[in-house]
C-alpha positions in Angstrom: 7.2 8.1 19.7 7.2 9.6 16.2 7.2 7.3 13.1 10.4 7.4 11.1 10.0 8.9 7.7 12.3 7.7 5.0 12.6 5.2 2.2 14.7 2.1 2.0 14.9 -1.0 -0.2 12.5 -3.8 0.6 14.1 -6.6 2.5 13.7 -10.3 1.4 10.9 -12.4 2.7 8.4 -9.7 3.5 5.7 -12.4 3.5 7.3 -14.0 6.7 5.5 -13.5 10.0 8.8 -13.2 11.8 11.9 -11.6 10.3 14.9 -9.4 10.9 15.5 -6.1 9.3 17.8 -3.1 9.4 17.7 0.7 9.0 17.4 0.5 5.2 14.6 -2.0 5.4 12.6 -0.3 8.2 10.2 1.5 6.0 9.4 -1.5 3.8 9.4 -4.1 6.6 7.7 -2.1 9.3 5.9 1.0 8.2 4.6 -0.2 4.9 3.6 -3.6 6.2 1.8 -2.0 9.2 -0.6 -0.2 6.9 -2.5 -3.5 6.7 -1.2 -5.7 9.6 0.2 -4.7 13.1 3.9 -5.1 13.3 5.7 -5.7 16.6 9.3 -4.5 16.5 11.8 -6.2 18.9 14.8 -4.0 19.6 17.6 -6.3 21.0 21.3 -6.9 21.1 23.4 -10.0 21.3 24.8 -9.1 24.8 21.3 -8.5 26.3 20.4 -11.5 28.5 16.7 -10.3 29.1 16.4 -10.1 25.3 17.4 -13.8 25.0 14.5 -14.6 27.4 12.0 -12.3 25.8 12.4 -13.0 22.1 11.5 -16.7 22.0 8.3 -16.0 24.0 7.5 -13.0 21.7 8.0 -15.2 18.7 5.7 -17.9 20.2 2.9 -15.3 20.8 3.2 -13.9 17.3 3.1 -17.3 15.7 0.0 -18.1 17.7 -1.7 -15.1 16.1 -1.5 -16.9 12.8 -0.6 -14.0 10.6 -2.8 -11.3 12.3 0.4 -9.8 13.8 4.0 -9.8 12.5 7.3 -9.6 14.3 10.4 -7.7 13.1 13.7 -8.0 15.0 16.3 -5.2 15.0 19.8 -5.5 16.4 20.5 -2.1 17.9 24.3 -2.7 17.8 24.1 -2.8 14.0 21.5 -0.1 13.6 22.5 2.6 16.1 21.1 5.5 14.1 17.7 3.9 13.9 17.8 3.1 17.7 18.6 6.8 18.3 15.7 7.9 16.1 13.4 5.7 18.0 14.8 6.9 21.3 15.6 3.4 22.5 17.3 3.9 25.9 17.2 0.4 27.2 16.6 -3.1 25.9 14.6 -5.1 25.3 12.2 -2.5 24.0 9.2 -3.6 22.0 7.2 -1.2 19.8 4.0 -2.1 18.0 3.1 -0.3 14.8 -0.2 -0.1 13.0 -1.2 2.0 10.0 2.3 3.4 9.9 2.4 4.7 13.5 3.5 3.4 16.9 0.4 2.3 18.8 1.9 0.5 21.9 5.2 -0.4 23.5 6.9 -1.9 26.6 10.4 -2.2 28.0 12.0 -5.1 29.7 11.1 -8.8 29.7 7.4 -9.6 30.4 5.8 -12.9 31.5 4.4 -15.1 28.7 0.8 -14.4 29.8 1.3 -10.6 29.4 3.0 -11.0 26.0 0.1 -13.0 24.8 -2.3 -10.3 25.9 -0.1 -7.7 24.2 -0.2 -9.6 20.9 -3.9 -10.6 21.2 -4.8 -6.9 21.6 -3.0 -6.1 18.4 -4.6 -8.9 16.6 -8.0 -7.5 17.6 -6.9 -4.1 16.3 -6.0 -5.7 13.0 -9.4 -7.4 12.7 -11.3 -4.2 13.6 -9.4 -1.9 11.4 -8.2 -4.1 8.6 -10.8 -2.8 6.1 -10.1 0.8 6.7 -6.4 0.2 6.9 -6.3 -1.5 3.5 -8.4 1.3 2.1 -6.0 3.9 3.5 -3.0 2.0 2.2 -4.5 1.8 -1.3 -5.2 5.5 -1.3 -1.7 6.2 -0.1 -0.2 4.0 -2.9 -2.4 5.7 -5.5 -1.3 9.1 -4.3 2.4 8.0 -4.5 1.8 6.8 -8.1 0.4 10.2 -9.0 3.3 12.0 -7.5 5.8 9.8 -9.3 7.0 7.7 -6.3 6.3 4.5 -8.2 8.7 2.2 -6.3 7.1 3.1 -2.9 3.6 2.7 -4.4 4.5 -0.7 -5.8 5.6 -1.8 -2.3 2.3 -0.9 -0.7 0.2 -2.4 -3.5 2.2 -5.6 -3.0 1.6 -5.6 0.7 -2.1 -5.0 0.3 -2.4 -7.8 -2.3 -0.5 -10.2 0.0 -3.0 -9.4 2.8 -6.0 -9.5 0.5 -5.3 -11.6 -2.7 -8.8 -10.7 -4.0 -8.2 -7.0 -4.1 -8.4 -6.1 -7.8 -7.5 -2.5 -7.0 -4.2 -3.6 -5.4 -3.5 -6.0 -8.3 -4.1 -3.5 -11.0 -2.1 -0.9 -9.1 0.9 -3.2 -8.7 0.8 -4.2 -12.4 0.7 -0.6 -13.5 3.6 0.3 -11.2 5.6 -2.6 -12.5 5.1 -1.4 -16.0 6.2 2.1 -15.1 9.3 0.7 -13.4 10.1 -1.3 -16.6 9.4 -4.7 -15.0 6.9 -5.7 -17.6 7.6 -9.4 -17.1 6.8 -9.1 -13.4 3.6 -7.3 -14.3 2.7 -10.1 -16.7 3.4 -12.7 -14.0 1.0 -11.0 -11.6 -1.7 -10.9 -14.3 -1.2 -14.6 -15.1 -1.5 -15.5 -11.4 -4.9 -13.9 -10.9 -7.9 -16.1 -10.5 -10.2 -16.3 -13.6 -13.1 -14.7 -11.8 -11.3 -11.3 -11.4 -9.7 -10.9 -14.8 -12.8 -9.3 -16.3 -12.7 -6.5 -13.7 -12.4 -3.1 -15.4 -9.3 -2.2 -13.3 -7.6 -5.5 -14.3 -8.5 -4.9 -17.9 -6.9 -1.5 -17.7 -3.7 -3.0 -16.3 -3.7 -5.7 -18.9 -3.8 -3.0 -21.6 -0.9 -1.3 -20.0 1.1 -4.5 -20.0 0.2 -5.3 -23.7 1.1 -1.8 -24.8 4.4 -1.9 -22.9 5.2 -5.4 -24.4 4.5 -3.9 -27.9 6.8 -0.9 -27.2 10.1 -2.7 -27.0 12.1 -0.5 -29.3 15.3 0.8 -27.8 16.6 4.4 -28.1 18.5 3.7 -31.3 15.5 2.2 -33.0 13.3 5.1 -31.9 15.8 7.5 -33.5 15.7 5.4 -36.7 11.9 5.6 -36.8 12.0 9.4 -36.2 14.5 9.7 -39.1 12.2 7.6 -41.3 9.3 9.9 -40.6 11.4 13.0 -41.5 12.0 11.4 -44.9 8.4 10.1 -45.3 5.8 11.7 -42.9 3.2 9.3 -44.4 5.0 6.1 -43.2 2.2 5.1 -40.8 3.7 1.9 -39.7 6.9 3.7 -38.6 4.8 6.2 -36.8 2.8 3.5 -35.1 6.0 1.7 -34.0 7.4 5.0 -32.7 4.2 5.6 -30.7 4.6 2.2 -29.1 8.3 2.9 -28.4 7.3 6.2 -26.7 4.7 4.4 -24.5 7.2 1.6 -23.7 9.7 4.2 -22.5 7.1 5.9 -20.3 6.1 8.8 -22.5 2.4 8.3 -23.0 1.9 11.9 -24.1 4.2 11.5 -27.2 2.6 8.1 -28.0 -0.8 9.8 -28.1 0.6 12.6 -30.3 1.9 10.1 -32.9 -1.3 8.0 -32.9 -3.5 11.1 -33.4 -1.3 12.2 -36.2 -1.9 8.9 -38.0 -5.6 9.3 -37.5 -5.4 12.8 -38.8 -3.6 11.7 -41.9 -5.5 8.5 -42.6 -8.0 7.4 -40.0 -8.9 4.1 -41.7 -5.3 3.0 -42.3 -4.7 -0.7 -41.5 -8.3 -1.2 -40.3 -8.1 1.8 -38.0 -5.0 0.4 -36.2 -4.0 3.7 -34.8 -7.4 4.4 -33.3 -7.5 0.9 -31.8 -4.2 1.4 -30.1 -5.3 4.8 -28.9 -8.4 3.3 -27.3 -6.3 0.7 -25.6 -4.0 3.4 -24.3 -7.0 5.2 -22.9 -8.0 2.1 -21.1 -4.5 1.7 -19.7 -4.3 5.2 -18.5 -7.9 5.2 -17.1 -10.9 7.4 -18.1 -10.1 10.2 -15.7 -6.4 10.6 -16.5 -5.7 14.1 -17.8 -3.9 12.7 -20.8 -7.0 10.6 -21.7 -9.4 13.5 -21.3 -7.2 15.8 -23.4 -6.6 13.1 -26.1 -10.3 12.3 -26.3 -11.1 16.0 -27.1 -8.4 16.1 -29.7 -9.6 12.8 -31.2 -13.2 14.2 -31.4 -11.9 17.3 -33.1 -10.1 15.2 -35.8 -13.0 12.9 -36.4 -15.7 15.5 -36.6 -13.8 18.4 -38.3 
């Protein structure tokens, strides 16, 4: 069987070991979750008598795995297109996913002992491959961030963090994704929930800077236009230019924010105790040292400072 490719909104309660989903939630509830934890998908229908016998036993086996395996139930009557994509020809059909791909399946009702072996085998797979699966999931999320698929990246970062609450890489990625999506309050909530021993991690510090910059850049479009008009009348109004830089960053335009901050430094580098330079360095921290915008801006800053 081939994995289904497509995006859908995340369903509620993704942290549940057992849940129901539909076609729209399949990617978030099955494929994304399976990047870190095996997911057993039970295809059933209300009229299917063997399904009524199988599902309680399958739930029992999954619950006994204590979070090492998850169960997602899909009613094929309500999700016929998905069932066709998965080539479900009879029910019950149970398909196990891990790392985004089907890894095992069976059809028909099985005895409880066989179901237990089926789930236990998946639990062992989870334990053996959890580290590499989490690493691959993080790499996938970071790649999605770079390609602009921020919502999808946020979902994966959240799943990894749920599986491994100590992952500073996942926490930082989730916070930066939330900032880019405009959910600064949610990013702040993630930051505030982190244990004290990880808040000094460089990746967390970078995410904190992104949050603080976004919180500072709360000007709306009308306010940004007013600031731009003020600068036309008085190009030396550094406070207006600083506010405009923060508004640009808050709206997701880090490049224009950098331009305005560099212009302040070019005009008067020591203005307000080097406020523009301090904000620029914080922006570098938020973007990360290898970001193309950071690299370019550092060269431009050096040119201004040492010209």
